[in-house]
N, C-alpha and C positions, 0 to 999 in steps of 0.2 A: 672524407663526403657523408653527409647525414643519409639515411637510408629512404627512399621513398618507397611507400606502399601504395598498391590497387586498390580500392575497396573491399574487394574481395579477399585480399591480402589483410588489411585491418581489419577485418570482419572476422575473419578466422583466429588474429591473432587475440583479440579482446573479447572473443565468445560470445558473438551476438549477432546478427544478422546484418546484411546490407541494406534491408529496407531499415531496420532500424537506426544505422548510421545515417541514411536519407533523411529518416524523419528528425534525429537529434537536429541536423543541418537547418532545417525546417524550422524548427519551433524554438532555434538560438541556442541550446546549451553547447552545444559544437561548432566550432569555426568552419564558414564554410573553404570547401578544399580547392586548391590550385588545379586549373584544368590544363590539360594537354591542347595542341590544337586541334585533335580530333573530338576535343569536349569530355576524354575520362577526368576521373578524378584520381587526383596527388595527393595524397597524405604525407606528413612528415611525423617521425618517429613521435613529436610531443602531443600530434591527436591522436593517438593510442596511451597514453597516460593521461588524457584526458579524459576519453573514451572509457579507461577503466575506474577512473575516478567519481564519472556519472553513472556507471555500473554499481559497484559498492554503494554509492549513494542512495539508488536506487532500489536496491538489495533491503536498505536499512529503511524503505519507504519513504523516502523524503522526496517530494513532488518535483517536477520538472518545471515545473514555475518556481520554486524557491532554488533550487539548481541553476538557473537561467542568471538569476540575482550573485549566485555565490561565483560562477563562471567568469562572469562581468566582471566580477573585482578580482577576479583572478588573472584576467586580460587586463585590465584599464585600471583597476586601483593599487592601493599599496597593499601588498602580500601579508601584511602584518592585520588588516582588519576581518581578513577570511577565516582565519581560526576560530576567532571566539563567534561570530555570525554561526558558522558551525557547527560549536560546540551548542551555542544558543537551537539550533533547530533538530540537532541530535537527543538534546532534551527534553524537546519539546515532543519530539517522537516518543522517546524513553515513556514519560507522562499520557500519554494518549495510548501506548501499548500495557503501561498499568493499568488503567483505567478499565479495556477491553477485557483483560483480566480479571478484574472485579466484578465487569459484568457478566463475565461467562460462568463465575463461580455462583453468583446468584443465579442466574439463569437455571445452571445444575442440580442447586439447591431443589428450586422449582421443579422443575421435571425429577428428581426425586422423589419431591411432594405426591405428584402426580401418578407415578406407578404406582407405590406405596397404596393410595386410595385406590387405583383400580384393582390392583391384589386382595387387598385384605375388605374392602368395603361391599355389601352387596349390590347388585345392580337395583335401583329403585322401582316400585312395581309399575307407579306412573310418571310420566316425563311429559305432565301437564305444565310444569313450571321451569322444563326446559332441562337440556343436560348439563348438570354441573361439575362430572367425573373430571374436568382436565384442568379446574381451580386447584389453584394453594389454599392452604391454610388461611394466609391472610385475607384473599378473597372471600372463603367463607365464613371468615369472622366478623367480616365488614358487610356481609349478605350482598355483595356485588361482585364486580371480576374488576377488583380492585388493582390488578397485575397488568392490565388493558395497558397501559400508558406506558407502563416501565417495557412491555414486551414489544411495543412499536417502534420506540426508541431504538431497544436493541437490536431488534430486526433491523434497521436502518443501516444503523452500526455495523453489523455482524455483514448485512448486503455488501456494504461501503467496504469493509476489510477483505471481502472476499476479492471484489474490483480491482482492490490494488493489489492484494496479492497474485490475482491473474496478470494485472497491466507489469508488476515488477517481473511476473514469468516469462511475461513476453518481449518486455526490454531486453531480460538475459541473454534471451536466445536469439 
């Protein structure tokens, strides 16, 4: 006879909270549980495997929206279509991570330039033109703050990455 798990047992076995399980049911990445007459959720063992799959995918940064279409394909469609779709999603995520790494390398270089500027250059006697001590070499050479648009995008991407990381941490707990 297949093992039936209550929500707390499923949560413990999968390493997530009961709240996360209810949320995954609500957004449609985990099939709703059967209910007892008293209304308690009962999960079959396949729910544990699905939850572990979702948790691993979330750890890799895949969105719930993308996981919803994948899990729907697992439930309804031919399973042969899932692997190529999953491969595409993982490659897309890898590309995004590589871009973030590239952006972070550029950001590091800019920070190193500012540190050098602050250590080496004497403070200006007159600040009437504004403080330019935080500008990078590119900005100084162009006579403007040429890095502002890149910085804005990087700050946005960095915030998005931190938000995704927090979301993965929450869903994993």
